[in-house]
C-alpha positions as a LaTeX table, in Angstrom:
\begin{tabular}{lrrr}
\hline
Residue & $x$ (\AA) & $y$ (\AA) & $z$ (\AA) \\
\hline
Met1 & 62.10 & 127.76 & 94.42 \\
Ala2 & 58.29 & 127.94 & 94.41 \\
Gly3 & 58.51 & 131.31 & 92.62 \\
Trp4 & 60.52 & 129.82 & 89.78 \\
Arg5 & 58.19 & 126.85 & 89.52 \\
Ala6 & 55.21 & 129.24 & 89.27 \\
Tyr7 & 57.08 & 131.28 & 86.64 \\
Ile8 & 57.91 & 128.21 & 84.56 \\
Glu9 & 54.39 & 126.80 & 84.75 \\
Ala10 & 52.76 & 130.15 & 83.94 \\
Ser11 & 55.12 & 130.93 & 81.06 \\
Gln12 & 54.78 & 127.43 & 79.56 \\
Arg13 & 51.00 & 127.64 & 79.66 \\
Leu14 & 51.01 & 131.19 & 78.30 \\
Phe15 & 53.37 & 130.42 & 75.41 \\
Thr16 & 51.45 & 127.25 & 74.52 \\
Gln17 & 48.22 & 129.23 & 74.35 \\
Leu18 & 49.85 & 132.01 & 72.34 \\
Glu19 & 51.39 & 129.62 & 69.81 \\
Asp20 & 48.12 & 127.70 & 69.47 \\
Asp21 & 46.31 & 130.98 & 68.73 \\
Leu22 & 49.02 & 132.13 & 66.30 \\
Arg23 & 48.90 & 128.85 & 64.39 \\
Ala24 & 45.08 & 128.85 & 64.28 \\
Asp25 & 44.89 & 132.47 & 63.12 \\
Ser26 & 47.77 & 132.61 & 60.64 \\
Gly27 & 49.37 & 129.19 & 60.23 \\
Leu28 & 52.64 & 130.61 & 61.61 \\
Ser29 & 54.67 & 129.12 & 64.44 \\
Phe30 & 56.39 & 131.30 & 67.03 \\
Ala31 & 59.67 & 130.61 & 65.25 \\
Asp32 & 58.17 & 131.71 & 61.91 \\
Tyr33 & 56.78 & 134.86 & 63.48 \\
His34 & 60.07 & 135.69 & 65.21 \\
Val35 & 62.07 & 135.24 & 61.99 \\
Leu36 & 59.63 & 137.46 & 60.10 \\
Val37 & 59.77 & 140.17 & 62.77 \\
Leu38 & 63.58 & 140.16 & 62.85 \\
Leu39 & 63.83 & 140.32 & 59.07 \\
Ser40 & 61.20 & 143.07 & 58.82 \\
Glu41 & 63.23 & 145.23 & 61.22 \\
Ala42 & 66.63 & 144.57 & 59.59 \\
Pro43 & 68.23 & 146.94 & 57.06 \\
Gly44 & 67.07 & 145.85 & 53.60 \\
Gln45 & 64.87 & 143.25 & 55.32 \\
Arg46 & 67.73 & 140.76 & 55.23 \\
Leu47 & 70.10 & 139.24 & 57.79 \\
Arg48 & 73.12 & 136.99 & 57.53 \\
Met49 & 72.28 & 133.49 & 58.62 \\
Gly50 & 74.81 & 133.56 & 61.48 \\
Glu51 & 73.39 & 136.79 & 62.88 \\
Leu52 & 69.85 & 135.47 & 62.58 \\
Ala53 & 70.83 & 132.27 & 64.40 \\
Asp54 & 72.42 & 134.31 & 67.19 \\
Arg55 & 69.36 & 136.52 & 67.59 \\
Leu56 & 67.03 & 133.52 & 67.65 \\
Val57 & 69.40 & 131.47 & 69.83 \\
Phe58 & 69.17 & 128.68 & 67.24 \\
Ser59 & 71.88 & 126.25 & 66.26 \\
Pro60 & 72.96 & 126.52 & 62.62 \\
Ser61 & 71.17 & 123.25 & 61.79 \\
Arg62 & 67.96 & 124.39 & 63.52 \\
Leu63 & 68.06 & 127.67 & 61.58 \\
Thr64 & 68.68 & 125.86 & 58.29 \\
Tyr65 & 65.60 & 123.70 & 58.97 \\
Gln66 & 63.53 & 126.76 & 59.92 \\
Ile67 & 64.54 & 128.79 & 56.86 \\
Ser68 & 64.03 & 125.80 & 54.54 \\
Ser69 & 60.51 & 125.34 & 55.88 \\
Met70 & 59.74 & 129.03 & 55.46 \\
Arg71 & 61.24 & 129.07 & 51.94 \\
Arg72 & 58.93 & 126.24 & 50.86 \\
Arg73 & 55.99 & 128.41 & 51.95 \\
Gly74 & 57.39 & 131.49 & 50.18 \\
Leu75 & 57.86 & 133.53 & 53.38 \\
Val76 & 61.62 & 134.05 & 53.00 \\
Ala77 & 64.33 & 133.62 & 50.40 \\
Arg78 & 67.90 & 132.55 & 50.92 \\
Glu79 & 70.51 & 134.46 & 48.94 \\
Ser80 & 74.27 & 134.68 & 48.77 \\
Cys81 & 75.65 & 137.42 & 50.97 \\
Pro82 & 77.23 & 140.16 & 48.83 \\
Ala83 & 79.71 & 141.05 & 51.59 \\
Asp84 & 80.82 & 137.45 & 52.17 \\
Arg85 & 80.65 & 135.04 & 49.23 \\
Arg86 & 80.81 & 132.09 & 51.61 \\
Gly87 & 77.81 & 133.23 & 53.61 \\
Asn88 & 74.08 & 133.33 & 53.01 \\
Glu89 & 71.36 & 135.73 & 54.02 \\
Ala90 & 67.72 & 135.20 & 54.83 \\
Val91 & 65.59 & 137.75 & 52.98 \\
Leu92 & 62.01 & 138.68 & 53.73 \\
Thr93 & 59.72 & 138.15 & 50.74 \\
Ala94 & 56.57 & 140.12 & 49.91 \\
Ala95 & 54.53 & 137.08 & 50.99 \\
Gly96 & 56.43 & 136.94 & 54.30 \\
Leu97 & 55.80 & 140.62 & 54.96 \\
Leu98 & 52.12 & 140.17 & 54.16 \\
Ala99 & 51.88 & 137.13 & 56.47 \\
Leu100 & 53.50 & 139.15 & 59.26 \\
Arg101 & 51.19 & 142.12 & 58.73 \\
Glu102 & 48.15 & 139.84 & 58.76 \\
Ala103 & 49.30 & 137.86 & 61.82 \\
Ala104 & 50.48 & 140.75 & 64.02 \\
Pro105 & 47.10 & 142.23 & 65.09 \\
Gly106 & 45.68 & 138.84 & 66.05 \\
His107 & 48.87 & 137.89 & 67.86 \\
Leu108 & 48.90 & 141.14 & 69.84 \\
Ala109 & 45.24 & 140.65 & 70.76 \\
Ser110 & 46.02 & 137.09 & 71.85 \\
Val111 & 48.92 & 138.28 & 74.02 \\
Arg112 & 46.69 & 140.89 & 75.68 \\
Arg113 & 43.83 & 138.43 & 76.14 \\
His114 & 45.94 & 135.69 & 77.68 \\
Leu115 & 47.93 & 138.05 & 79.89 \\
Met116 & 44.75 & 139.70 & 81.16 \\
Asp117 & 42.42 & 136.71 & 81.40 \\
Asp118 & 44.42 & 133.54 & 81.87 \\
Leu119 & 47.01 & 134.38 & 84.51 \\
Asp120 & 46.01 & 134.60 & 88.14 \\
Asp121 & 47.34 & 137.32 & 90.46 \\
Val122 & 50.17 & 135.15 & 91.81 \\
Glu123 & 51.34 & 134.29 & 88.27 \\
Val124 & 51.21 & 137.95 & 87.20 \\
Ala125 & 53.21 & 138.97 & 90.28 \\
Thr126 & 55.78 & 136.22 & 89.64 \\
Leu127 & 56.21 & 137.12 & 85.96 \\
Thr128 & 56.46 & 140.82 & 86.86 \\
Arg129 & 59.23 & 140.16 & 89.40 \\
Val130 & 61.18 & 137.91 & 87.03 \\
Phe131 & 60.96 & 140.34 & 84.11 \\
Ala132 & 61.83 & 143.33 & 86.31 \\
Arg133 & 64.91 & 141.49 & 87.60 \\
Leu134 & 65.84 & 140.45 & 84.07 \\
Gly135 & 65.40 & 144.04 & 82.84 \\
Arg136 & 67.69 & 145.38 & 85.57 \\
Arg137 & 70.32 & 142.77 & 84.74 \\
Leu138 & 70.16 & 143.49 & 80.99 \\
Arg139 & 70.45 & 147.25 & 81.56 \\
Ala140 & 73.43 & 146.73 & 83.87 \\
Asp141 & 75.11 & 144.44 & 81.30 \\
Arg142 & 74.45 & 146.95 & 78.52 \\
Asp143 & 75.82 & 149.82 & 80.63 \\
Ala144 & 78.92 & 147.78 & 81.52 \\
Ser145 & 79.58 & 146.82 & 77.90 \\
Ser146 & 79.15 & 150.41 & 76.67 \\
Thr147 & 81.59 & 151.61 & 79.33 \\
His148 & 84.18 & 149.04 & 78.19 \\
Ser149 & 83.74 & 149.85 & 74.50 \\
Asp150 & 84.35 & 153.61 & 74.98 \\
\hline
\end{tabular}
């Protein structure tokens, strides 16, 4: 139990520091940054709203709020989905791509700085164990699902 408490405390502090740095450097929240990264990696730099919500683990109403906020700032557009007239897609705009490109180097430096400087040895060991265990579980799940789909 103490290991999980250390993990939760370390990750909360780390993510708070990272988001504070991201906001100060670029004006983006973690949610903004994550949406921009997902859209930048998607074919045509667009994703259906349902798929984006699933990838972000957002409720539909939370995603609608997020995309509306980002649209007001010109980071994304919302368009009808050509494949499904009832659906909508979030589309990365040129301004969104520029914001991502400008934010990424500072965010990566912040991640490195906080991981190297702000976590003590016990916190690093705890996070390493948790992520290693999570990685093993994800690989096992992926292997199991690929076996079933063949």
